[in-house]
Structures are given as structure tokens and as C-alpha cells.
N, C-alpha and C positions, 0 to 999 in steps of 0.2 A: 641305847647308843646316844653318846655325847654329842655335842651342838663340836665339839673339836673333832670326834670321830668323823661325824658328818660333813662338816666341812672339808677334810681330808680327802673322801671321795667323791667330793663337788668336782674336781677338775676330769677324773676316769668317767665318772657320768655324762658330765658336756661331751667327752672327745668320744666315746661310743656311740652319743645319739650324732654325733655330727659327721660321722665314718657312716649312720644307718642313712640317713636321710640325702648324704650325698651320692646321687646316682646319675649318671652323666645322661642329658637328654639326647632322645634317638629318635627319628622318622624315617618313613619308609614304605613301599608298598610291596609286599612279599608274591611270591609265584599263585600262592594256595590261595590270595584273594583276587586273582582274575578268574572274573566265572560266577562268586557270590552276590554278586546283588545285580547281575545280567545273565543274560542267556541268547545263544545265537542257533537259530534252527535251518538248514539247509531243506532245498526243494527242488525238486526237477520239472515238475508241470504236469500235465495232462498227457500219458504214456500216450503216442499213436504207433510206434513198433518196438516190439521185442522181441529178443532173443538169446537165447542160452549160450554160453560159455562153449564152444568146441576144441580149444586150443587147447584142455587139457583132460585127461580122461575122466575125473571128476568134476562136473562144473560147479563151481563156484560163485561163478559170478551171472549177470544177467543183464546186457545189454540193449538199451532203451534211446529211442529218439523222439522228443517230444514237442508238442505244441508251441512251447515257449523257446522251440532251436535248443536245443539242451541236449546232449550226446552224455550218457554217462553209464556207469557200470554200478550195479548193485549186490551185495551180497546177498547171492542166495539162501542166506542159513540166518543172516541176522536182519537182513534191510537196510542196514547200514549203507553208505554212500562207498563205495570205492576210489574212485576218481571221479570228476564231474569237469567237461569244460562247456562254458556258456558261447555260443555262437555267434555271429552277427545281430545286435539287435536294431529290433524294429521289423523282422521280417513277417510278414504276413501268413506264412505257410507253416513255419518252423521246420523240422527234419523233413524230407519227402520220403529217405528210406535209408536202413539201417539193414547192409549185406552181411553178413557173415557166414565165412565157411571154413573150417579148420583154422587156420591163424589168420587170416585175414579178416580186418576187420575195414569197411569203407562206409562210410555216411555222406549222404547228399542233402543240401540245403538249398535253398536258394531260391529256387525252381530249375535247379540243374546249375547254377551259376559256379556253386563253390561244392569239390569233391575233396573230401579229404579221408588217409588212411591211418587207422592207429594200430599203436600196439595194445592188443586185448589187455597183457596184464597190468600195464600200468598206465594205460592213457595217455602215453607219448604221443605226439603227432609225427606221423613217419614222413608223409609227403602230403603238399594239396595241391589242387589245380582250382584256379580260380578264373572265372570267364565273363564277362561285362553285357551279357545279353539282356538283362534285367527283364526274364521272365515276369508275365503274371498269371503263371499258374505251373500247377508242380509239376515234376518232373517223373520221368518212370526210371528206372535203371534195375540192371540186372550184371552177376557175374559171370563171364562167359569162363566157361572151362573147359580146358586141353586134356590130354591124355597123351603121357609118353609112360612108355614102357609097362602096357596097362592099367596104369594109375593115372585118377583123375585129377588134377590141378587148376587151382585161378589160374586164367591167361592175361585176363583182363577187365576190366570194367566198361559196360556199356550204361549209357546216360541219353535218354532220348527228353529232349525239353522241346519246347509247341515249334521249332522253327530247325531245330539241329538235333543230329545225331554225331555222339562222339565216344570214339574208343579210346582209356587211357592207360597205361599200360598197370596191373597191380603190384609193379616191383616198385617201379619211380614214379611214377603217376604221371609221366609225360605223353604227350598226345597223339597217339600212334595214327587214329581214320577222326577226323571232321568232315560233314556232307550236311549240307542242308537237304532236309527231306521234302520241307514244302513251306511255302509260304505263308505269312500269318494271316493271308486272308483265306488262306485252304483249312488251314486248321481251325478247330473253334471249337473240341469236346478235349476230352481228356483222354490222352494216347495210350496203346498197349504197347509193351517189348515184351519178344517173344523170343526164344532160344530153339528149335527144333533138336532133334537128337542128332541129325547131322553136322549138327552145327550151324545148322543158316541161322539168321538172322530176321526178325520181321516186326518191323514199325506199323502199328495200323492208329489211326485217326480218325474220327469222324469229323465231317466238313460241315460247316455251315450251308451247303449244298443239299444236304438230305442224300450225299453221297459217304461212303466211306472208305479211305487210302489206304490202300496194300503197299507196302514197300518191301520187300526181300535184298538182305546182304549175302553175297555169296564170297568167302574166302578163297580166291586165287594168289595161289603160290607163286610170289614174284611182280602181281599184278595188286594188290591189295584188294579190296571188298568192291565187289561188281553190281550195281544195285537195278533192280526191275519194279518198275511200278507200274500199278493198275489199280482202275475205280471200279467200284462196286455199288450200284445204283442202291438206295437205302431210303424212300421216301418217310420211314418211320420214323428212324434215327433223328434223335431229337438231342445236339451239342453237351447240352449240359445235365441231361438228366438218362442217355441210353448209358448202359456199361456193358463192355466184354470182357471175355475172357477166352484164354485157348486151351483147351484139353492135350493131353499129353501125343494123342495122334494126331494134331493139329488142324481139330474141327473150331470152326471159331464159335462162338456161343454169345448171343447179346441178349439183354432185358430191358424194355422201356414200359415204362409204366402206362405209358394216354395210349400203346396200343395192346394192353394187357396179352403180349405174347411174348415168347420166344423165339428168334430168328436164327439159323441155324447156316452154316456152310463151310465148305473145305476150305483152309486156309491156304494150299501149293495151288489147285488149281480149280477154286470157286468164280465162277462167275453171278452169280445170283443169292438169295438168301432166300430161304424157305421158311415160312411162319408156321411157327406151332401155337396156336391158340391156350392158353392156362385152363380155360374150360376145358378142354380135350383131355388133359391130362387128370382130371376127376377133381381140381379144386375150384371151388363156388366162391369162394372169398379170399381176399386177400386187402392189404394196406399199400395204396398206391404208393405212397411217402418212403413205402419201407422197403420195397422191391431192390433187391439187390443181389446182383450175381458173384461167386468168386471160385479159382479151379480149387480144387479138394490139395494136390499138391503136387509139386513138380515133376510132369512125368506121367502122371495118374490121368484117365479117363475121366472118371466121375468130374463134375462139377456140384456146387450147393448152392442151393437159390434158397434166397429170405421171403416169404410169403406175407411175414406180418412181424414185429418186436421179438413175440415167442413161437413162431412157429418157422420152423425150414423145411425141406424135402432134399433127396440126394438124388440127383438124375446122371443120367449116361444119354451125352448129343452123339450123332452121327450128324453126314452133311444132311438129312432132310429127316430125321424122326429124333425124337427125345422120349425118353427109358424112364420111368420111374421106379428107382431101385428102393426107397425105403422113406419112407415119412416122419418128420421125425416134429412132433406137438408140442407145446409146451416146453421147447429149447429154447436157449436164450443166444446160444452162440455155440460155435463148431470151430477144432481145429485140430490138426493130422500132424501124428510123430510115427517114427517109426523103429520097431526093437525086435533085434531078434530075425534080420530079415523080413519084419512084416509090419504091416502100414494099419497104422488103430488109428480111426476117427474117434476124438473125445467131446463128449456132446455136456454141456451144464443145460440143464432142467430144472423144473418145479418137480419137487417131490409129494408125496400124496398128503403130509403133513407140513406144507409149505416150508419145507428146505431145500438148501440147494444140495442138487445133486451131481455130482463128478461120476464119468462112467465111459468106459470103452468100448467100440464096436470094431469087431476087426473088418477090414474093407473085404477080405478073401472071399466070406460066408455071410458078412451083416449081421454077425450074432453080437450079443453083447459079451461081456469076461465079467462075471461077477467078482473076479478078483481083484477087476479093475474098478470098481464102485466104493464112491467115497460119498459119505452126505454131511456137512455143519448145518447148525440154525441158521438159519436167514434172520440179519439183521437190517430193517428196515428203515433207517440209517443208510445206508448203502446203497440201494436203487439195486437197481438188476445188473448181472454180469451184460457188458458189454464185446469183451475181448477176452481169449483165454491163451495162453502159451505154456506147452505142457512140454518138461523133460525126464525124458526115459532112465531106466537105469538098471541093472542087474541086481539082485539081491540074493545073499548068499545060498540060501537054496536054490537058486535058477530062475525064478521067476519074476515077471516084468512089475515095477517099480514105476512109479512116478511123483512128480511136483507141477503142481500148478498154478501158475501164476494168473490172477483176475483182476481184470479192471473194471472195475465197477461203475456205475452210474454217475455216481459223485465224484467222480476221479481218483479214488482211492485206488491201495493197491493190495490184493490181498494175497499172500503167498500159501498153498496149503499144501500137506501133507499128509500121506495117508496113515492110519496107525491100525492096526490090530483088528480084524473085521470089516467093517466097512465103514467106522466111524474114524472120520478127519479132525483133522487138527488144522488151524491157522497160524501157521508158526509165525508171522509178523502183518504189520500192516502199513501203511503209510500214507499219510490224509496229502494227497496232494495239490486238494483244492484250495490250500492254504497260502498256496502260488499264484493264486489270483481272486484274493481279497479286493472284493468293492466297496466294501460300506464296513467300519470297525468303529469300536466307543470300548471306555473304560468305564465298567461300574461298578461302585461300593458295596465291600460286601456286606451279607448283612451281620447283626451283633450276634453275640455268644449269648447262648440261651440263657446266662447268669441274668446278663444286662435285659435280657427280653421283658424278665420278669419287672424290672425296676419298669420298664416300660408302659408297661400296663399298669403296674400302681399309677403313675403316672401318664396314662395313658388318655384317650380321649371323653372319658367317662367322668363326669365328673363326680367331685367329692360331696356335694350337696346330696345326690345321692346315696352317697354310702354313710353308713353312722360312724362313732369316732370308735367303737369295738371291731367294726369292718375295717376299718382305716389299720386300726390294730393289727388285729390278726392276719391282714394281707402283708403288713412289713415282718412280723415276726417267720409266717411262710417263706416270703423268698430270704431272709437272712438264714433260715436252715436249709436251704435249695444252695446257698452260696458255700456254707460248710460243706453240703454233700459232694460237691462239684469241687470242693477242695481236695476231699479226701477223696475222690475217684481219682483227681489227678497225679495224687501220690501214690495208689496203687497202682495207675497206668505208667506213672515212672519210674516203679520198680520192674515191672516185664521184660523180657528181652524185648530187642528192637521187633525181632520176630513175627512175634504174639502180640504186638500194639495193636489196638483197632484205629484203623485211618478213620478222625472226625469229620464231619462236614466242615468246609470254610468257612471260617468267620472272619470278621473286620479284625485286625492288629491295632494294637495302642495308637502309632501313628497312621493308620489307613497308608498303609504305604504298597497291599495284598490287593490286588484288583481282579475284577473278574473282566478279560477282554472278550467281547461278544464281536465277532467274525463275519459276515456274511462274503459268501463267495460266486462268482460268477456261474459257479456251476449249479447254484440254487441250492448249496449246505452250509446251515450255520451252527457255526462253533463255538463254547463258549472254554476261553484256556483260562488256566492258573497264572496268574502272572509273577507268582515265584520263581517257579520252574520253565513254564511254556506248556506244560500236561495238558489233554485236551479233558475236562472236567464232562461236559455232553457236548453233543453233538447232534440237531435235526437238520433230515432233508426234505426238500419242496422241488421236488421234477418238473411242477408245471410253472416256474419262473425264470427270468432271464433278466437279464440289465438293459436299462430303459437305450438309448441312441447314443449318449454321454456316453455308455460302458460302466454307467452308476446304477444303483439305489441308494432310496432312502431309510436311516434307520433313525431311527427318537427313543429314546428314552422319556416315558412320559409320565414313569412315578421310581424316583430312588427308593432306597432299601431305609432313608430317614425317617417313613410316616407308616411305624411300626402301627397297630397289627397289619395295616394294607401290603400286602404285597408289592415289591417290586414290579413293572409292566414297562413294556417297550413294543415298538410297532415297527415293520418292516412292509413298506410299500415299494413292489417290484411290479416288474410286465410280466400278463400272462402267456407263455409260450403260443398256444392256439388262438388267441384272438388277437394279441395285442393289446387288450385293455389292461386296466390296470387292477392289481391283486393285494390285497391287506392281511396281511398274519400277525396275531396278538402274541405275543408268548413273556413267561417270566424269564429274564434275562443271567438269573443265578441258577435255574434250573433247566431252561430249557425246554420248558412244558407247556403246551398253548396255551393260554386262556380259556377260552372254549376249546372242547373235545371235540364237538357237535362241527366246528371248523378245525378241523387239526392240518390241511392242506391249505387253509387261507380260503378268505374271501373273496371272488372275482367279483369284480365291479363294474356296470353296465356303461363304462366311458375311459376316454381315453388322457391319463394323468399330463398333465401340460409341468407342477411341480406341487410338491409340498413341503409345507412347514409346520414348525412345532409354535405353536400357539404361546405368548407369554401371561397366560390367565392356568388358571385350577379351577376345577370344580372342587363339588362339596366332597368328593374324595380325595382331594391333593393330587389329581390326575390332569397333567395338561393334554387338551382335546390336541390333534392335528387337523390339520387344513390342508386337503385335496383342491386342487384350481386344475377341471378338466378343459380338454381341448378346446370347448366353446365358452372360456371362462366362466362355467359353473361351480358354485362354490360346495364344500362338502364337508361336515366333519365327522370327525370319529374319535370318539364314541359319540352320537349323538344323544344328547341328554339335556333338560328342561335347565339344570342349574347352568349349564353354559350356555346357553342362548341369553336366559338372564344376563351371565356375565359379559358377554358380548354386547348388549344392548345400553348396558351401561359405559361400556368403550364405543360406542358408536361414530365410525370415522376417526379413531383412536389410531387404529391400529394399521398400520401401512406395508406393502410389499411392491416388489417389484416385478418385470418380466422382459429379459434379454431377448431378442428375436436376431440370430445370429447370422440370417440369410440374410435379412431386411438391415443390419446395424443398425436397430433403434431399439432404445430401451421406453417401457411403460409403465408406470404407475400406480397403483390403485388404492384405493381405500375400502375396507371392509365395514359394509354397510348391514342392517338389520331392518328388516321393514318391520310392517305391524302386524302381518300374519307372522311371525316369527322366522321367516326365510332369511340367509346370511345372502348377502349378495358381492359384487365388487362393481365398485364406481372411478372410474378412470378420474385420475387429479393430477395429472400430466404425460405429456409425450415428448420425448426425444430422438430426433434425427442426428447422426453424426454429421458434418458439414463436407467433408470427405466422401465421396461416394465409393470410393474402393476400399473402404477400409472394412475389416471385418475384425467383427468381438471377437477377442481370443479369451479373457477372463473376464469376469465379474467378483472382486472378490467384496465381502463386508467385513465387519469388524466380529470377533468371536462374540456369541449371544452372552455368552456368561463370564465376558470378562471384567475385573474388578481393577479400579485402576486407584493407588492409594496418596500418590503424588499429584496434586490438580497445577503446579506452576514448578518453573526452575529457578533456583534463587543464583540471583549474578552478583557478582564482585562489590556492585555499589549499593547493594540491599535491596534492591530492586526486584520485581519479578514479572516473570513472564509466563502468560497462564497458556494453558494448553488447551488448544482446541478440541474439546472433547465433545464430538458429535457422533453419537451412536447410529446416527442413520448414515452415516457416510459411505458411499459406495468407490471403490478403486476400480473402475474399466480400463483396460487396455486391451488396443486397439491394432492390429496390424495393415497394411495396404501399400502401394505403389501409387506412387504422385511424379508426372511425368520419368518415370521408368525409372524411380529410384527411391528403393523401400526407404518404408517410412513406420515409424514405432509411436505410438500416441498414447497418454495417461490421461486420463478424463478423473478429479473427482467429482462426484455426482452425491448430492443430497435425495436420498430415496422419499424423502416427505415433499420437497418443493420440486423437485427435478432441475434444481438450480446447477448449472455447471461451478464451484467450488475454485477450481483450478483446472487445468489443463499444458500440458508442456509435449514435446515435440522430439526426436531424436532421428535423424536423417540418415538414412545407412545403414540403420539399425533393423534384427531383424531377431526372430523366436530360435530356437524355445525360451519362455519369457515363466519366470518363477518371481511370483510377488508374494510379500507379508504385508497385512494390516493390521498393527495394531495401535493404542490408546491413540494419539495425534500425531503417528507415522508412520511412512509407505517405504517399504524397498525391495526394490525389485531388481532382476540380474535376467542380463539380458548378450545380446553378440554386437558388435559395434564391426559394421563388413568394412567402414574407410581404414581403420586400423589393425583389420581383422585381428580380436579381441576380445575377452569376456569382460564387461564392465557392469558393476554395479551401483546403483545410485539410491540418494535419501534422501526423503521430503520428508520436512519436519513441520507441522503447522499450528499457529500460536495466535493467541486472541489478538485484533489489531489493538496498537498503543493507541488510540483517541480515544479522550473520557467519553464516557456514557453520561449521556442526561436521561434519569430514571421519571423524573416529571412531564417533558416535552418532548413528545414523541410522536408518530403518525406508523398507525399498523397497514399503510399502504407502501411504506418504504420499503428495501429489501436490509435485513442484516448485511453490517459491514462486512467485506471478505476478509477472510483469515489471512496472517502474515505467513507467507511461507519460505522458510528456508531450505538451499535444495544444494547437495555434491553429488560428484560420482568419481568413482573409485575402480582401479583398473584391480580387476580379480582375475587370479594364476589359471584356473580350469572353467570349465564348465558344474554344471551345476544337473542332479536327477530330482531334485525335490528340494524345497525348504520351508521351515513352519520357525515359531514365534516359541518361546517357553511362556508358560500358564503357572501360577501359584493361588494359593485360595484365595489371599485377600489383595495378592497386587503389589506386597511390599518389596519382596527381591525386585532386584534387578533384573532388565530382560537381557535374555540371550536367544540368537539364531540357532536352528538346530541346520546345518548344512551338509546334505547327500552328495556325495562325489562321485563320479561315474566310473572310479576306479573301484567302488566300493565301499569307501570309508564315510565314517558318521562322523562329524565334527559340531562342537559346539564355537560359536563367534558372537564374543560380547558385543552388545550393543552401543554402547557406549564409544566404540572403536569408529560405528560408522553417526559418526556426529555430526551436522552440517556445521556448526561453529567453529569447525577445528580451523584455526588461522595458517596462512603462512610461514607470517612472524608472530609468534606469540608473544605476547607482554605479559606483564607482571599479575593485570586483572585475568587474562585465560589460565595463568600459572594456580592461583590461588583459586578458580573454580575446577581445578582439573581439567580441562579441556587439553586435549593434546596438539601439539603440531602437523599441521595438513600434511600429507604424504600418500602421493597419488595409487603407489603400490599395494595392495592389501597382500599379507605374506599368510602361508599355511602352517600353523607351529605345530609340529607331531605330538606336542603333549596335550594339544583341544583334540584330538582322534580318541571319540569313545570307544573304536571298534577294535583299540590295539593294534597286530598288525593281520586283522580279520580283514576279509572283504565280504561285504551282504550285498549280495547280489541284484541287480534288478531292481533298486530301491522306486518305487513310484509313491509313496506317501509317507507320510511321518505325524503319528500321533500323538495330542502330549496332553496327558491328564496332571489336576493336582492332587498331592498328596494332604496329608493330616499336617505335615510339618509346612510353614511356610517357605522356609530354604531349598524345599524339594518337589521335582518335578517327573514325572514317571513316563519314559518314550516309545514309542514302539515305531520301528521303521519295519515298515512292510512292502514288499516286493516278491521275485521270486523266492526271497528266501525272509527269516522275521526275524528280527534283534529287539532286545528289549534290555533299557537299564534307568538309570537315573541319573538327575542331572541336579546342579546346585551351582547357580548361577554367582551367588554371592557366597558362597561355601557355605557349611554347615555351621549357622549362630544361634538355632534354637536347642540342641541337643549335644551332647559331648561325642568329639569326634572317638572313631572306632579304636584310632590308633591314642587315644587319651592313655596318659601315664598313670594308673590308680595308684600305683603302689609307691611313686614320689610322692602324690600330694598326700597318701595314708601315712606314708613314714613322716611327713611335716607335721601333719596333725597328732599323730602320736607324740612324735618330740615335744611338741608344743603343749600337749597334755601333761605328758611328764614334766616338762618345765614348769608349768604353773603347778603342778601340785609340790615341786623339792621348793619351790619359793615360797609357795603359800607353807610349806612347814618350817622354811628356816624363817620365814619374817614370825611366824609363832612364838617359834622359839627367842627370838629378836627380843621380841616385846614381854618373854615370858622374865627375861635376864636382868632387862632393864625395868621391869620390876619391883626383882626382889633388889637391887640396888640402895 
């Protein structure tokens, strides 16, 4: 082609290149991106009562009431929530009763102060009745039935509280009857409410005067209810431990552990109890703390007595005698259902091969039906069954079939379906223990198998111990393993998704995928995949509970960074039986205990005051845990000579503090090592708060692994305000009353010297208080009672402005106090929890994570809470980027991480650092779980997800084409010029 021909095509080539690269820029978030980097799991908590739906011919829902005061409907086929309502928060009793019959669904909570009726299908609130008694014990309730045209229907709802009996209309909830049954001094224990076959109501209570009071109510047309009260002596009865039930033929049967007897009496005309010793029934052993009694079913004459956690007995009682109908050993729990006009008792018991067996026996002849028996493999991480609810139905062949809902010891729910033969099937499960997380941490996942080969190559083994040939062969074998792994990946990628083998969790390039280790108050440990929230592993410790403050200690002693040593974590909890401490060490990525001999944990012979992770490591890269007992004794786990040698080198350099909430005092200790190798605590300082009525409500130190990148703030005149970065600074918050005025006080205390660095008071202010402490600043949220609003105060500490003399000083003089800047703001709402973002190097700007009471989770930039914000900004402030001061802080809906979702009951926020400096991973936990990523300073270290690769590729391609064309033209021009 000649130069003239190529020159004539040049305008067309440039036009095509311009059209190719001219792509309009677009930005936005699509609907399918929601949920890509976050997930939300809804829970209901430990189930207290459950009932299958009776409003439809085929039961598709299970109505439950939980200890978290939640009323919900669960799809019986999938386990998903059909609807859920979280009632009054902070109720210590939860849901007292779930009453369901036909199309009526009524719940009672708050000790009988709140009664609500729901639509079973949609969960719509039909009516509610609210009282203001503020009862301190659960209420009893039942549905009062009437008859019309020989058909029974729900006429009203009877609710018995500690003092009052109320009868509410089942149609609209209006109060039909309200009568005071007994005064608070007369009633001291759990009451019993019973309706006889003739419609008569009985209210029974165990008095603190060793009597049992019985009040009968008879409905008289036109006059209402007439009450008859009588008192029966019961010297054996204790209000808190005696349990009573009423049989279908109106006999009152009570069990009391201390008397080792059953006590019976006629409810209609009885005047004294008849005692029946358990020994006379042929039982020689029982567990007093497990002794309990309940009726088999409304209208039946039988009762069920629990002698131990795995031993029941079926009884029949009269006014003076008790007869044993059937002994039920190795039985965990029982229930009764009705099918084809026959009552069936279903029992859950141990199998011959340690499996769970659910079987049914007909009460008319007490014979088991093999067709109603099913067996499932018992999983130890569920514990023992605690409660069973059964729904019966007719199969196509006319036989009776059933589904069983099991509530396990770890608060899990299992739905069992009978298959062919006696084989059972778990249709679904719900891990409701995750609604009560007590301690949580996020652990890095282990590296892939290929990367671990490199870790072995450059591991702890010294290169001096290997020859050059050995090192060469190791490198070649490692690279061959890489090639094999690459071929396996291609082979796996070609397979259909259904046939792909699920690989073990491994670390991603940016370390965004974590293992969430959660410890629940039920003693259940979970390992969750942060990518989707799936349960990777679970482990159950039935013998532990939380400490008095509702928490447990969870420490990661060794991460996955120290290959080939496996990661290790330690849980410090309280043993149920003794109240002493219990230590359990496990692998946080697999959930397996470190020592199989101590699979249930190691009980300790002391009570735990506090536990801390020491900032030193032994020769196995393991951080020891220091536990301080109630006598201020020190215990190191694991005890080793290498740890003691490290502690000797740091003798007197490790400090800790203890807060006495009752006495409102703070005490500082230093860790001292004696000559014989024992570790002791030496008191370094003691601080008593100046106002006696103050009560410590929070002690917040700085995060132990917090990184601070910037050491100061550059001002407009190029001077620097250096941050006061004291890693030992404590933020102590107290509440009290001074001269009948609520008082909130904040103290900043040096944990090494005990010096009060700064303090400030807020009069007419109170909690709940939420505080975060990071770098050189403190932010806390509280209630201002004077102006009746929520406020947020920020403190920032800087080094004093005076020049220091580094050559002339006195060791006796105290360090100069820091410069404290403070400012307060009005916040539009209360908070459920508050936390601060954390990154790997601390370069990214800090951001606050705020959990709102309505279930929202939002980010709030820290630079808005700047105490230097001026009312009238100057040019210097504008140059520094300081906003002008505005007292009101607004909630920007664009900062809500939860979009339009509600995360119920948030109690805490855990933030972990990812491999990307711009990113933090956030877990909000409470009744629900919510996980997401945040980027306080935007994503500055990798390309964004919506980056226009086509646009930049088109530009690069156009530039390459233009370079080649111009190079060709320049060469031809040079050649033509040479021929002239």
C-alpha cells in the first residue's frame, strides 16, 4: 500500500477508534448486588412453648413463644419464619403462654400485663390488652371454652397473675372480669389455673405462710362470676420449688423435692392433703433438682412425674392414693397428641445404639405402637432433647402419621419426619442458640494447601540443616504440586456444579473471608463462614454458663499465621455445678478440642475474677492466658517454663486493673514473678471515686491490637498537634445521684499509675450509656434528662503545648496533663450498640458503627464528631477541612448498611480487619445476625467492582493502534525523505 493510500484511510481509522472509545460513563447499584457482600439471619431465641397450627386442615405452621419475648410462626416444612413479632424488649420472663385452638391464637407476656391475639395466617395483630401491674413472676393463662349447638368454641381468655384474675373476650379483648384473687403477701409461688368440665374456674397459689389457697369461680348468668375462697394447710409446701397440677377428674397433685413425696387432694371439696412417699411407689433414687410434675393432657386423669433428666413415670392419682401406670426409664421428654379419637403419649428416649427413638403408646392400654416408632442418629453437639411437640395426621392408607418438633439442650430446633419403616429423617434444623451470643471473634482462615508448601519450605527449619540439593528438590516438588493443583482446578471447573467437590475453607487473596467463632449462653460454640453465614462446625459444652455480667472470655492464643502450628483459642467460662472456672482450648477453624482427654473442658478449683490475654508469646508462638481468681491468685494457661522466663524478663512491666462495681473502686496491679517461679499480683494503686453514690457502669480500654498511623494533626499554620496516645488509658463511666439530681461522670484513668488524667460531669444525665475509645479520642452517647433528648459527646486528647526539657527533669514530678478538647451534639435517637472501625494498619479514617433501636445499622464518619468544629469558621479552618459547628446530628439514610432490613435486638458489634487496608468486616449480633463490609475512606487500594474495564481497555487498544499507525507513517515519511 502506498503512502497516499494509507493517508487517505487515516481519517476513517481515527473515526472508528473514536467511536470505539466513546462510551458514556455510568454508575449505580443494581438490585442483584444487595446481599452479595452481606447477609442477614433471623432467629427467635430459645423456644418456651410451641403449638402446631389448627386453623387449616393441613398444618403448615408452628406457633412458638420464646424466652426472648418473640412470637413467631415457623413453616413446618422448611423451617423458615412465616412471620415474627418481637414484643417488649428487656422482659425477663419472655412469653408466658401461647394459647391456640381452631382459629384463635393468643399470647401472654410480661407477667400477664400484655395479652395479644394474632391472625394465625398472616401474624396480624387483632387486639391487645395492656395492664400496668408490673408483675415479677410469669402468668398462667388458658382458653375458656363454651358450647353452642353442641359444638365447643373459644369464649374468652383467662389470665391469672400474681394478684389478679382477668377474663378477656376472645373476640375483641375487652375486659369482662377483673378481680383481685389474693394480695402479694398471700401469694408467694407459681399459680395454677384450671377449668373444670362444668366450666368452673380454679385459681391455686402456694402461699409463703405454708398454705395453699384455692379460689373457685362459678359463672352465674346475669351476675357474673361468684368466687369462693378456701385455705388448705400445707406445711411441706415451698413457694419457689413446689409444683402442682390438676387432673381431669379435679384432683390436685403436688410434688416437692425436700419432702420426697407427692401430695394429693380433691380440688372440689378437699380440706387436707394426703402424702404419698416416693419410696412407697417403688422408686429408690431420684434427682431432687429434676423433680417435676405435669398433666398428661387437659381432661385426662394421668400425670407424668419426672424423677431425673432421663427418667419419667406415668401416674394416676386420687384424693388419697397414687398408682404407677408405667415406668419410663431412659426417657428424655414426653408429650401427648390425639389421633382418630385416641390419645397417644409420645416419648423421646435413648436407643440401644445411643440413637434417639421417638415412639408412641396409646393411653387406653399403655401399649407401644411399632408403626409410630422412628429412630435418628444422635448428634452430640445438640445435647439431650428438652421438649417435644407432635402433630398427627392420617396417611393415605388410613394409618396415623406424625411430625415431631424437638427442642434440644443447645436450644436448637429439629423437625423429624417418619420415613418408611422405623427410620426417621431430620427435615430441617434451626440454630436458635445464635440468638444469645456471649462472646465472638473473627479468625483468619488457613492458607491453601499450595501456599502451605511454601510455608514448609521457608518454615522454622533452618536452611543450614539442609544441603543445596535438598533445598533444590524441595523447591521442584513444591512447584510440581502447584502444577498439579492448577490441573485439578481446571478439571473441577469443567464439572457441573452438582458434581463439584466442596473444598475446605481457605484464605482468599485479600483475607476478606473469615471464620466467625461465636460462643452462646447455652454453652454452644459455632464456627460460621463469613461469606454466607453457614455453620462450618459446632461444639456443645453442656456444663458451662456465663459469668454474672452475662459474658464469657474468648481468646485467640495463636492465629493461622504460625504455620505449621495450628491455630488455638481458649474459652473461659463458669461451671454450672460449682460456679468455679472452666477452661476449654480448641482449634477455632475446625472446632476440635486441642486435647481429646479434656473434650468437656478442664474444671478449675477456683472462681474467676477476670481473664486476660498476655502480650507475650512462648516458643510455640502461643499467647498465654492469665486468669485471676477471687483471692487475687494468678494462674497461667498453658503453664510452661518458656512463658515463665518471658514473664521474668518483663517483671513489673505488665499491668492490669480490676473494678469493684459494688464499692465503686478501681485497683491497679502489676504482674510480679518471684524467685521460685510463681506469678503474683502486686497492688500498684487504688482509686476510690469521690462521690459515694456513684456506680461504675462501664470501663472501656483501648483496643489491644489497634494500630495508629498518624501521630498528630497538621494545622493550617503548619504546626502539629501531637495526639496523646496512651495505650494504658481507661475510660470509666459512672452513674449516681447527688442531691436528688441524676449525675453522669466520665473519668480518664492511667492504668499504670492510677492518675486521673481528666474527668467531667453531666448533671441531669443518665444511661443507657454507649462509649467507644480509640486512638486519642472518646465518644459516648447518653440521655440528657434536662432537655429530654439524646446527646453525643466527643473528647480528643493532645499533648500539652509546653516545650519539654529532655536534659533537665525530675523523676518525682508527674507527667504534664494532656490538652483535652470536647464538644457535645444532639443525636436524634437512642442507640442499641456502638463500635469503631478497625483496619490492618490504621491508615484508613475511623468511622463509628451505630446500631439504632429500630434495627438499623449505620456508619457515622468520625471527622463529623470533631471537637474543633467552630461556630464561625475561618479560612484556616476551611484549609484544614474542619466543618462548621452544628449542634444537631442527622441520620443520612444513605449510610444505613442494612438498607430496608431490620436487625432485631442488636447487643454488640464486632469489627475485624481485612487484608485490604480500606476494608473492615462487621458483625452485628443480637436476636439476629448481620454481616457486611465497610470502607470508611472508600476503596482506594483495589479497583472498584463497577470499574469500567471495557472503557479503559478500549482506550489502551486505541492508543496501541494509534502508536502502530503513527510509527508506520513516521517510518514511511523517513524513507521518502531519504530518497529525495
